[in-house]
PATOR-888461 format. One line per field, with one value per residue: residue number from 1; residue in one letter; z, y, x of N, C-alpha, C in turn. Coordinates in steps of 0.2 Angstrom, whole numbers. Each point is the difference from the previous one (the first is absolute). Layout:
residues N
pos	NUM|... .
code	A|... .
n.w	Z|... .
n.v	Y|... .
n.u	X|... .
ca.w	Z|... .
ca.v	Y|... .
ca.u	X|... .
c.w	Z|... .
c.v	Y|... .
c.u	X|... .
end
This chain:
residues 401
pos	1|2|3|4|5|6|7|8|9|10|11|12|13|14|15|16|17|18|19|20|21|22|23|24|25|26|27|28|29|30|31|32|33|34|35|36|37|38|39|40|41|42|43|44|45|46|47|48|49|50|51|52|53|54|55|56|57|58|59|60|61|62|63|64|65|66|67|68|69|70|71|72|73|74|75|76|77|78|79|80|81|82|83|84|85|86|87|88|89|90|91|92|93|94|95|96|97|98|99|100|101|102|103|104|105|106|107|108|109|110|111|112|113|114|115|116|117|118|119|120|121|122|123|124|125|126|127|128|129|130|131|132|133|134|135|136|137|138|139|140|141|142|143|144|145|146|147|148|149|150|151|152|153|154|155|156|157|158|159|160|161|162|163|164|165|166|167|168|169|170|171|172|173|174|175|176|177|178|179|180|181|182|183|184|185|186|187|188|189|190|191|192|193|194|195|196|197|198|199|200|201|202|203|204|205|206|207|208|209|210|211|212|213|214|215|216|217|218|219|220|221|222|223|224|225|226|227|228|229|230|231|232|233|234|235|236|237|238|239|240|241|242|243|244|245|246|247|248|249|250|251|252|253|254|255|256|257|258|259|260|261|262|263|264|265|266|267|268|269|270|271|272|273|274|275|276|277|278|279|280|281|282|283|284|285|286|287|288|289|290|291|292|293|294|295|296|297|298|299|300|301|302|303|304|305|306|307|308|309|310|311|312|313|314|315|316|317|318|319|320|321|322|323|324|325|326|327|328|329|330|331|332|333|334|335|336|337|338|339|340|341|342|343|344|345|346|347|348|349|350|351|352|353|354|355|356|357|358|359|360|361|362|363|364|365|366|367|368|369|370|371|372|373|374|375|376|377|378|379|380|381|382|383|384|385|386|387|388|389|390|391|392|393|394|395|396|397|398|399|400|401 .
code	M|I|S|V|A|E|A|R|D|R|I|L|A|A|F|A|P|V|G|A|E|T|V|A|L|A|E|A|A|G|R|I|S|A|A|P|V|I|A|R|T|T|Q|P|P|A|D|V|S|A|M|D|G|Y|A|V|R|T|E|D|G|R|D|G|A|V|L|R|L|I|G|S|A|P|A|G|H|P|F|A|G|G|I|G|V|G|E|T|V|R|I|F|T|G|S|F|V|P|A|G|A|D|A|V|L|L|Q|E|D|A|S|P|E|G|E|T|I|R|V|R|E|T|V|R|P|G|Q|H|I|R|R|M|G|Q|D|F|A|Q|G|D|V|V|I|A|A|G|R|R|L|S|P|R|A|I|G|L|A|A|A|A|N|H|P|W|L|L|V|H|R|R|P|R|V|A|V|L|A|T|G|D|E|I|A|L|P|G|E|P|I|P|P|G|G|I|V|S|S|N|A|H|V|L|A|A|M|V|A|S|L|G|G|A|P|S|V|L|P|I|A|L|D|D|P|E|A|I|A|A|A|A|D|A|A|R|G|F|D|L|L|I|T|T|G|G|A|S|V|G|A|H|D|L|V|Q|A|G|L|A|R|R|G|L|A|V|D|F|W|K|I|A|M|R|P|G|K|P|L|M|F|G|R|L|G|A|M|P|V|L|G|L|P|G|N|P|V|A|A|F|V|C|A|L|L|F|A|R|P|A|L|L|R|L|A|G|L|A|P|A|P|L|P|T|T|R|A|E|T|A|T|A|L|P|A|N|D|R|R|F|D|F|L|R|A|R|L|E|E|D|A|A|G|R|L|I|A|T|A|F|A|V|Q|D|S|A|M|Q|A|V|L|A|D|A|D|A|L|I|L|R|P|P|H|A|P|S|V|A|A|G|A|A|V|E|I|V|R|F|D|R|L|G|L .
n.w	614|1|6|-1|6|0|-5|3|3|-5|-5|5|2|-7|3|0|6|-6|-1|6|1|0|3|-2|5|-5|1|5|-3|2|0|2|6|-1|5|6|0|2|6|-7|2|3|1|3|-2|4|6|-2|-3|4|3|-2|3|7|3|5|4|0|7|-7|-2|5|0|-5|0|3|-6|3|-6|1|-9|-8|0|-6|-1|2|3|5|6|1|5|6|2|4|6|-2|-6|-6|-7|-3|-2|-3|-6|2|6|3|7|1|0|4|-5|1|-4|-4|1|1|-8|-2|6|-4|6|-3|4|-8|4|0|1|-3|6|-7|0|6|-1|-3|3|-3|1|-5|1|-6|1|5|-8|-1|-9|-1|4|-2|-5|-3|2|-3|-6|-1|1|-6|0|-2|-5|3|-2|7|0|-7|3|3|-4|-3|4|-1|-6|-5|-3|2|-3|4|-10|-2|-6|-5|3|-3|-3|-6|-3|-1|-7|-1|-8|-4|7|4|2|-1|5|-5|2|-7|-1|3|-5|2|1|4|3|0|2|-3|-5|-2|1|-1|-5|-1|2|-3|-3|-1|0|-5|-5|-4|-4|-3|-3|1|-8|-4|4|-6|-3|3|2|-5|-4|5|-1|-4|0|1|-5|-2|4|1|8|-1|2|-5|-2|-3|0|-6|3|-4|7|-6|-2|-3|-5|5|5|-4|7|4|-3|0|5|1|-4|6|-1|-5|8|-1|3|-1|-1|1|2|8|-4|-2|-8|-6|-3|-5|7|-1|4|-3|0|-4|3|1|-6|4|2|-2|-3|0|-2|-6|5|-1|4|-1|-6|1|0|-4|-7|0|-2|-7|-8|1|5|-5|-4|6|1|-8|-1|5|0|4|-4|4|3|-4|1|3|-2|2|-3|-1|1|-6|-2|-1|6|-4|0|5|-6|-1|-5|4|1|-4|3|-7|3|-2|2|2|0|6|1|0|-4|-5|0|-7|-1|-5|1|-6|-1|-2|4|-8|0|-4|3|-3|-2|-1|-3|-4|-2|3|5|0|6|1|9|-3|8|-1|-2|-1|5|-5|-3|5|-4|2|1|5|-4|-1|1|-5|3|-8|1|4|-4|-2|-1 .
n.v	583|1|2|9|0|-5|3|6|-4|-3|6|4|-3|6|3|0|3|3|-3|-1|7|-1|8|5|4|5|-8|1|5|1|1|-4|2|-3|3|-3|6|-2|3|-2|6|2|4|6|-4|7|3|5|4|0|2|8|0|0|-6|-2|0|-1|-2|-3|-4|6|7|3|-8|1|-4|-6|1|-6|-1|-5|-2|4|-1|-4|5|-9|3|-3|9|3|5|3|1|6|-7|3|0|1|-1|-6|1|-7|6|-7|-2|5|-6|4|0|3|5|2|6|3|0|2|-5|1|4|-1|-5|-1|-4|7|-2|5|-2|-1|-7|-2|-7|0|-5|-5|4|-1|-4|-3|-1|-4|-2|7|-1|-5|-8|-2|-4|7|-1|0|-4|1|-6|-3|2|6|0|5|5|-1|-5|5|5|-2|-4|5|5|-5|1|2|-2|-9|-5|-4|-2|-1|-6|4|-1|-4|6|-6|6|-3|3|-1|-3|2|3|-3|4|-2|6|2|-1|-3|3|-2|-4|4|1|0|6|-5|3|-5|-2|6|-1|-8|-1|3|-4|-5|4|2|-10|3|4|-8|5|-5|4|-7|-2|3|-3|-2|1|-4|-6|-2|7|-2|-4|1|7|-5|-2|7|-2|-7|-2|4|5|1|-3|5|-3|3|-2|1|1|0|1|5|0|5|-1|0|2|-5|0|7|2|-2|3|7|-2|7|3|-1|4|5|3|7|9|0|3|5|1|-3|-2|1|0|0|-4|-1|-6|-1|-6|1|4|5|-1|5|-4|7|4|-1|3|4|4|-6|-1|7|1|-6|4|6|-4|-5|1|4|-5|-1|6|3|-5|0|6|-4|5|1|-1|5|0|1|2|1|6|10|3|10|-4|2|-6|1|-6|-4|-2|-4|-4|-5|5|-4|4|2|5|1|5|7|3|3|3|1|6|-5|-5|-2|-6|3|-8|1|-2|-3|6|-3|-5|0|-5|2|6|0|5|-2|-3|1|5|-6|4|-2|-5|1|-4|-4|-4|-5|-1|0|2|5|5|4|5|-1|-6|-3|0|-7|4|-2|4|4|6|-4|1|8|-2 .
n.u	155|4|-1|1|0|-6|0|1|-3|-5|2|0|-6|1|-1|7|4|2|6|4|5|6|2|5|4|6|-2|-1|-1|-6|6|-2|3|5|4|-1|2|7|4|6|-4|3|-6|5|4|-1|0|-3|3|-4|5|3|3|-2|4|-5|2|-8|3|3|-6|1|-5|7|2|5|1|5|2|-2|-3|-1|-6|0|-6|2|1|-4|-2|6|-2|1|-6|4|1|-4|0|2|-3|3|-6|-2|-5|-1|5|0|-4|4|1|-3|-2|-5|2|-4|4|-5|2|-6|0|5|5|3|6|1|6|-5|-5|-5|-2|-5|-3|-6|5|-3|-2|5|3|-3|2|3|-5|7|-3|-1|3|4|-1|5|-3|-2|-6|2|-3|-6|-2|-2|4|-5|4|-2|2|-4|-4|4|-2|-7|0|-1|-5|-4|3|-7|6|-5|-4|-5|-2|-6|0|-1|-8|0|-4|-3|-1|-6|1|-8|-1|-5|-4|6|2|5|0|-3|-3|-3|-6|-5|-2|-3|7|2|3|5|-3|-4|3|-2|-7|-1|4|-3|-5|2|4|-5|-4|6|-6|0|-6|-4|1|-3|2|-4|-4|0|-7|5|-4|3|-1|-6|0|0|-4|-7|5|-1|-5|0|1|-3|0|-3|-5|-1|-6|-3|-7|-5|-3|-5|-4|2|-5|2|-3|6|-1|-5|-1|3|-1|-4|4|2|-6|-5|4|-9|3|4|-7|1|-1|-3|3|0|2|3|-5|2|3|5|-1|6|5|7|1|5|-1|1|-3|1|-3|3|-3|-3|-4|3|-5|-2|6|-1|-8|0|7|-3|-6|3|5|-3|-5|-2|1|-4|-6|-1|1|-9|-5|-2|-2|2|-7|-3|5|-4|-3|-1|-5|-1|-4|1|1|-6|-1|-3|-5|4|1|0|2|7|-2|4|1|1|5|-1|4|-3|1|-7|-3|-2|2|-6|3|-2|-5|6|-1|4|-6|4|0|1|1|-2|-5|7|-2|-6|1|1|-8|-3|-2|-5|-3|-7|2|-4|0|1|-8|6|-4|-5|5|-3|2|6|-4|3|5|3|6|4|6|2|0|-5|0|1|-8 .
ca.w	2|6|2|0|5|-5|-4|3|6|0|-2|5|3|-4|-1|4|-3|-4|2|-2|-2|2|-6|3|2|-3|-5|6|1|-2|6|6|4|1|4|5|0|6|0|2|4|5|-4|-1|5|5|0|-5|1|-5|-3|3|10|5|4|7|8|2|5|-3|-7|3|-3|4|3|-7|-2|-1|-6|-4|-3|-3|-4|-5|-1|-3|3|7|4|4|7|3|2|7|4|-4|-3|-7|-5|-7|-1|-6|0|-2|2|3|4|3|8|9|-3|0|-2|-4|4|-10|-1|2|6|5|-5|0|2|1|1|4|-1|5|1|2|3|0|-4|2|0|-9|-6|-7|0|-3|7|-6|0|1|-4|2|2|-2|-1|-1|-6|-3|-5|0|-7|-2|-2|-8|1|-3|1|7|0|-3|4|5|-1|-1|4|4|-2|-5|-8|-4|2|-1|-2|-4|-6|-2|-3|-9|-2|-7|-4|-8|-3|-6|-5|-7|-4|3|-5|7|-3|-5|-6|-5|4|-6|-3|6|7|4|5|5|7|9|3|1|8|6|2|5|6|2|2|8|6|3|-5|-5|-5|-7|-6|-6|-5|-1|-3|-3|3|-1|6|-3|1|5|3|-2|2|7|0|1|7|2|4|3|8|-1|-6|-1|-9|-1|-5|-1|5|1|-1|-9|-6|-3|5|1|4|4|-5|1|6|-2|-4|3|3|5|2|1|7|-5|-5|-2|6|-3|1|-4|-3|2|2|-5|4|0|4|2|-3|-3|4|8|-1|2|-8|3|-5|1|-6|-7|-1|4|5|1|1|6|8|2|4|9|6|2|0|7|6|-3|1|4|3|-2|2|6|2|2|-4|1|-5|-3|4|-2|2|-1|-6|-1|-6|-1|-4|3|-6|2|5|-3|-3|4|0|1|-6|-1|-2|1|2|0|6|3|7|-2|2|9|0|1|-7|-5|-3|-7|-4|-6|-3|-6|5|-4|0|-7|-1|2|-1|8|7|1|5|6|6|4|-2|3|0|1|-2|-2|2|0|-2|-2|5|-2|-1|5|4|2|-3|1|-8|0|-2|-4|2|7|-3|-4|-9 .
ca.v	5|1|6|1|-2|-7|-1|1|-5|-6|2|-1|-6|-4|5|1|4|-1|0|6|2|6|2|5|5|3|-2|-2|4|0|-9|-3|-4|-7|0|8|3|1|7|0|5|5|6|0|-2|3|7|6|6|5|9|1|5|0|-4|2|-3|2|4|7|7|5|6|4|-4|-1|-7|2|-2|-4|-3|0|-4|-1|-5|-6|1|2|1|-4|-3|1|5|1|6|5|-2|-2|-4|1|-4|3|-5|-7|-3|-1|7|-5|-2|1|7|0|5|3|7|1|3|9|1|-1|5|-3|7|-2|-6|-1|0|3|-2|5|-2|-8|-7|-10|-8|-3|7|-1|-9|-5|-7|-6|-3|3|-2|-7|-4|-6|-4|1|0|6|0|-7|-5|5|5|0|5|6|3|2|-9|-3|5|-4|-8|3|0|-7|-1|-4|3|-3|0|-3|8|-5|2|2|-3|2|0|3|4|-2|1|-3|3|0|7|4|1|6|7|1|-5|3|-2|-5|2|-1|0|6|-2|-5|2|-5|-4|4|4|-6|2|7|-1|-3|3|6|-1|-3|-9|2|-1|-2|0|-5|1|2|-9|0|-4|-8|-4|-1|6|3|-8|1|5|-1|-4|5|1|-4|1|7|0|3|2|4|2|5|-2|-10|-1|0|-8|0|-7|2|2|-10|2|-5|-7|0|-2|-4|-5|-1|-5|7|-2|6|1|2|3|5|3|4|7|6|-2|-6|-5|-5|-1|-8|-2|-8|-2|-4|-5|6|5|3|4|6|4|7|1|3|6|3|4|-6|-3|5|0|-4|0|3|-5|-7|1|5|1|-9|1|2|-5|-2|4|1|2|0|1|3|2|5|7|2|4|1|4|0|-2|6|0|-9|-5|-4|-7|-5|-7|-6|-1|7|6|3|6|6|9|5|5|6|6|7|5|0|-5|-6|-5|0|-1|-1|-7|2|-3|-8|-5|-5|-2|2|5|-1|8|-1|-4|5|4|0|0|-5|-3|1|-7|-3|-7|-3|4|8|6|4|8|7|4|4|-6|-3|-7|-2|-2|-1|7|-3|3|-2|-6|1|-1 .
ca.u	4|2|2|9|3|3|7|3|3|0|5|6|2|4|9|5|5|4|7|4|8|7|-1|3|-5|-2|-5|-6|-3|-5|-1|-4|7|-4|3|1|5|2|4|8|4|-4|2|7|4|2|-2|4|-3|-7|2|6|2|7|-3|3|-1|-3|3|6|-2|-3|0|5|4|8|1|7|-1|7|2|-5|-2|-4|-4|4|5|1|8|5|2|-7|1|0|-4|2|2|-4|4|-3|-3|-4|-6|3|6|1|5|5|-1|2|-5|-5|-4|4|-2|-2|8|-3|-1|7|1|7|2|6|-2|-5|-10|-4|-8|-5|-5|1|-2|-4|5|-2|-3|1|1|-5|3|0|-5|-3|-7|-1|3|3|-3|-6|-6|-2|-2|-3|0|-5|-1|3|7|0|6|2|3|5|6|0|4|7|5|2|6|-4|1|-4|-7|-5|-8|-1|1|-5|-3|1|-9|-2|-7|-2|-7|-3|-5|1|-3|5|7|5|1|5|-1|-6|-8|0|-7|-5|5|2|6|0|4|-2|5|6|-1|2|7|1|-3|4|8|1|-1|5|0|5|-3|3|-8|-1|-2|-7|-4|-4|-6|2|3|7|4|1|4|6|3|5|4|5|0|2|2|-3|-6|-6|-3|-7|-2|-4|-5|1|-1|-6|-2|-1|6|9|1|1|7|-2|-1|8|3|-5|6|7|-3|-2|-5|-2|-3|-9|-1|-5|1|-8|3|-1|1|3|-2|3|5|0|6|0|6|2|3|1|-2|-8|-4|-7|-2|-3|-4|5|-3|5|-3|-1|5|5|-3|1|7|2|-4|2|9|3|2|4|9|4|4|9|6|5|-7|-6|-4|-5|-2|-1|-3|-7|-3|-8|-1|-6|-3|-4|-9|-3|4|-6|1|2|-3|5|8|3|2|4|-1|6|-2|3|2|2|-2|-3|4|0|5|-5|2|-5|4|-8|-1|-1|-4|1|5|1|7|6|3|6|0|-5|4|8|-2|-2|5|-2|-4|-7|-1|-8|-2|-8|-5|2|-8|3|3|1|5|1|1|6|2|5|2|7|3|4|8|4|2|7|-4 .
c.w	9|3|-1|6|1|-5|1|5|-4|-6|5|1|-4|0|6|-2|-4|5|0|-4|2|-3|1|1|-3|-6|4|0|-1|-2|5|3|2|7|5|-1|6|0|3|3|6|-2|4|3|4|3|-6|0|-6|-5|1|4|1|3|6|6|2|5|-2|-2|3|-4|4|1|-7|2|-7|-7|-1|-2|-5|-3|-5|-4|-5|6|6|4|3|7|2|2|9|1|-4|-4|-8|-3|-8|-4|-8|0|-2|5|5|8|5|9|4|-4|2|-4|-6|-2|-11|1|0|6|3|-4|0|2|2|2|6|-4|9|-3|0|1|3|0|6|0|-6|-4|-6|0|-2|6|-7|0|0|-4|0|2|-3|2|3|-7|-5|-4|2|-8|-3|-1|-6|3|0|0|5|2|-1|3|7|0|-2|8|6|-3|-4|-6|-4|4|-3|1|-2|-7|-3|-3|-9|-2|-5|-2|-6|1|-4|-4|-5|-4|3|-3|7|-4|-6|-4|-4|5|-7|0|4|6|6|2|7|9|9|2|1|7|3|1|3|8|3|0|6|5|1|-3|-6|-7|-6|-5|-5|-6|1|-1|-3|2|-3|5|0|2|8|4|-2|4|12|0|-1|7|5|4|2|8|-3|-9|0|-6|0|-7|-1|4|2|-4|-7|-5|-2|8|3|4|4|-7|-5|4|3|-3|2|10|9|6|4|8|0|-5|0|7|-1|2|-8|1|2|3|-3|3|0|4|1|0|-5|2|7|-3|-1|-9|1|-7|-2|-5|-3|-1|4|5|4|5|5|5|2|4|6|5|3|-1|5|4|-1|-1|6|3|-2|3|5|5|4|-4|2|-3|-3|4|-2|6|0|-3|-1|-10|-5|-2|4|-4|0|6|-6|0|5|-4|2|-3|0|-5|-2|3|0|9|2|9|-2|5|10|-1|2|-6|-3|-5|-6|-5|-7|-4|-5|2|-6|2|-4|0|5|2|8|7|0|3|6|6|5|-3|4|0|1|3|-1|2|6|1|-2|5|-5|-3|7|4|0|-6|2|-7|1|-6|-3|1|8|-3|-6|-6|-3 .
c.v	0|8|1|-2|-6|-2|3|-3|-6|1|1|-8|-6|2|0|3|-4|-3|7|-2|4|4|8|4|4|-2|-1|5|-3|-12|-3|-4|-8|-3|5|2|1|5|-2|3|4|7|5|-3|0|6|3|7|5|4|0|3|-6|-8|4|-5|6|5|6|5|3|4|4|-3|-1|-7|0|-5|-7|-3|2|-6|-2|-7|-7|0|3|3|-3|-2|0|8|0|5|8|0|1|-3|4|-3|3|-5|-6|-2|-4|4|-5|-1|4|8|-3|3|4|9|1|9|6|0|1|5|-3|8|-5|-7|-4|2|5|-4|7|-2|-5|-3|-5|-4|-1|6|-1|-6|-5|-7|-6|-5|3|-2|-7|-1|-7|-6|3|-4|10|0|-8|-4|5|8|4|6|5|5|2|-6|-2|3|-3|-6|4|0|-4|-4|-9|0|-4|2|-7|1|-9|4|3|-5|-2|-4|-2|1|-2|4|-4|3|-1|7|7|3|3|5|-1|-7|-1|-3|-7|4|0|2|4|-2|-1|5|-2|-3|5|6|-5|1|7|0|-6|1|7|-4|-5|-10|2|-4|-3|0|-2|2|-1|-8|2|-4|-7|-3|-1|3|2|-4|2|5|-4|-3|3|5|-2|2|7|-1|2|1|5|0|5|0|-7|-1|-1|-8|3|-4|2|2|-8|2|-5|-7|1|-5|-6|-9|-1|-3|6|-7|8|2|4|4|4|0|5|8|5|4|-9|-7|-9|-2|-8|-2|-9|-2|-2|-1|6|6|3|4|5|3|4|2|5|8|4|2|-7|-4|5|-2|-8|-4|3|-2|-5|0|4|-4|-9|3|2|-6|-4|3|1|3|-1|1|5|3|9|9|4|6|1|6|-2|1|6|0|-7|-4|-7|-7|-5|-6|-5|1|7|6|5|7|4|6|2|1|6|4|3|6|-3|-4|-6|-3|-3|-6|0|-6|3|-4|-6|-2|-5|-5|-2|8|1|9|0|-2|3|7|-1|-2|-6|-6|-1|-7|3|-6|-3|3|8|4|4|7|5|4|2|-6|-2|-5|-3|1|-4|4|-5|2|-2|-11|-2|1|7 .
c.u	5|2|7|2|1|4|7|5|2|7|7|2|5|8|1|7|7|6|5|5|2|-1|4|-5|-4|-7|-5|-4|-8|-3|-2|4|-4|3|0|7|5|3|4|4|-4|-1|-5|5|4|-3|1|-4|-6|4|6|1|7|-5|4|-5|-7|1|4|-3|-5|1|5|5|4|2|7|-3|5|-2|-5|-3|-3|-3|4|8|0|4|1|-1|-8|-1|-1|-3|4|1|-6|1|-4|-5|-5|-5|1|4|1|-1|4|0|0|-7|-8|-5|4|-2|2|7|-4|0|7|5|11|2|11|-1|-6|-6|-1|-7|-5|-6|2|-3|-5|2|-4|-2|3|4|-5|4|0|-5|-6|-6|1|8|3|-4|-9|-2|0|-3|-5|1|-8|-2|5|6|-1|7|2|2|5|6|1|4|9|3|1|5|1|1|-3|-6|-2|-6|-4|1|-6|-4|-1|-6|1|-5|-1|-8|0|-4|4|1|5|6|6|0|8|1|-3|-6|-1|-9|-6|3|1|6|0|2|0|9|8|-4|1|8|2|-2|5|5|-3|0|9|1|5|-4|4|-7|2|-4|-8|-2|-6|-9|2|3|6|3|1|2|10|3|1|4|6|0|3|8|-2|-3|-5|-2|-4|-1|-5|-3|-2|-3|-8|-4|-4|5|6|1|6|9|-1|1|8|4|-1|4|5|-1|-3|-7|-2|-5|-9|1|-6|-1|-6|4|-1|9|2|-4|2|7|3|8|2|8|1|5|3|0|-8|-2|-6|-5|-6|-6|3|-5|7|-1|-2|6|4|-2|0|7|-1|-3|4|5|4|1|4|8|2|0|7|3|4|-3|-6|-7|-6|-8|1|-1|-5|-2|-6|-1|-7|-5|-1|-5|-4|2|-5|1|5|0|4|6|3|2|6|0|4|-3|6|0|1|0|-2|1|-1|7|-3|3|-7|1|-9|-1|-2|-5|-1|4|1|6|3|5|5|1|-2|7|7|0|-1|4|-1|-5|-5|-1|-8|-1|-6|-4|-1|-6|3|0|0|4|2|3|7|2|6|5|7|4|5|5|4|1|5|-1|-2 .
end
């Protein structure tokens, strides 16, 4: 068995970002920028007013001064001339500041008197003016390559005058569940069988990470059926299988994929749940073989499929974000396998985060997994800890899970 860290490193070494495509700005949200976004304009394009008021020269804008009103400059209609001594122009939020003016007098600090205004509050140089290029200038990199395009980033790209963006295409991931005993939800359940959930959990995780999942028909426990399913996955960026990854008489994923040239990199990881995990290649396509038990499949996908998908999508595959909590119960010393304990989280009256591991940690119990808020991380050979001790956790809510 290899370690979790080594397995992650070897898996990631097999992946590189997928190619790029150009999409309309309206379709770019959530995608990953494949090239820097360079501003095509300057924002603001000139000195503009930040408030409604009057454009003035600082030396004229003193309390009690009377200024001659020579025009108006609504936003989008710049004043054609300039401002001279003792003059002012009516101005509005977003209006270009006329030449000669260096401050904006708030409208509530002025009293209109026919064709003049009286200043009621002395202005300061630059008051209520947004300077040209204050936000960004033409030629600036406003969005770096490899950034997930949030709604805020989309707004920035629009302001930089980009109607189209170059983004990484969505990684295409085939998901294959195997086993004579499983049926897809809504289909007849075979005698002695169960409903398969793994493919749908995995497809949902792929989609949440920006991938394009395709759930293949269930492959029976037959090497040729599994080989035929592999044929259907040709051209995908990743094939994820679930079930049949162990060495039992009916665990035939490796045997079936071997008929199509599977080259196995490694098999079996020192972790719990999820020991029988397989990784290899079918030609140029990486294959990640997950266990059949639902909790084991989920944990393995979180640890290994997630960083692989991030790299495919064009993002840096950062480690899982962890934080600290206090364990509500004593935890025994760990053996050589990395343990991932499902746990509930709550804050006590003092604001401390408390993690309570479920009493039963069976890798087939999906109700426990669905009720869990986090995984408690117990590295290999971790010593026993008493109730109240600090433990490292991964919070599902911080991963959108």
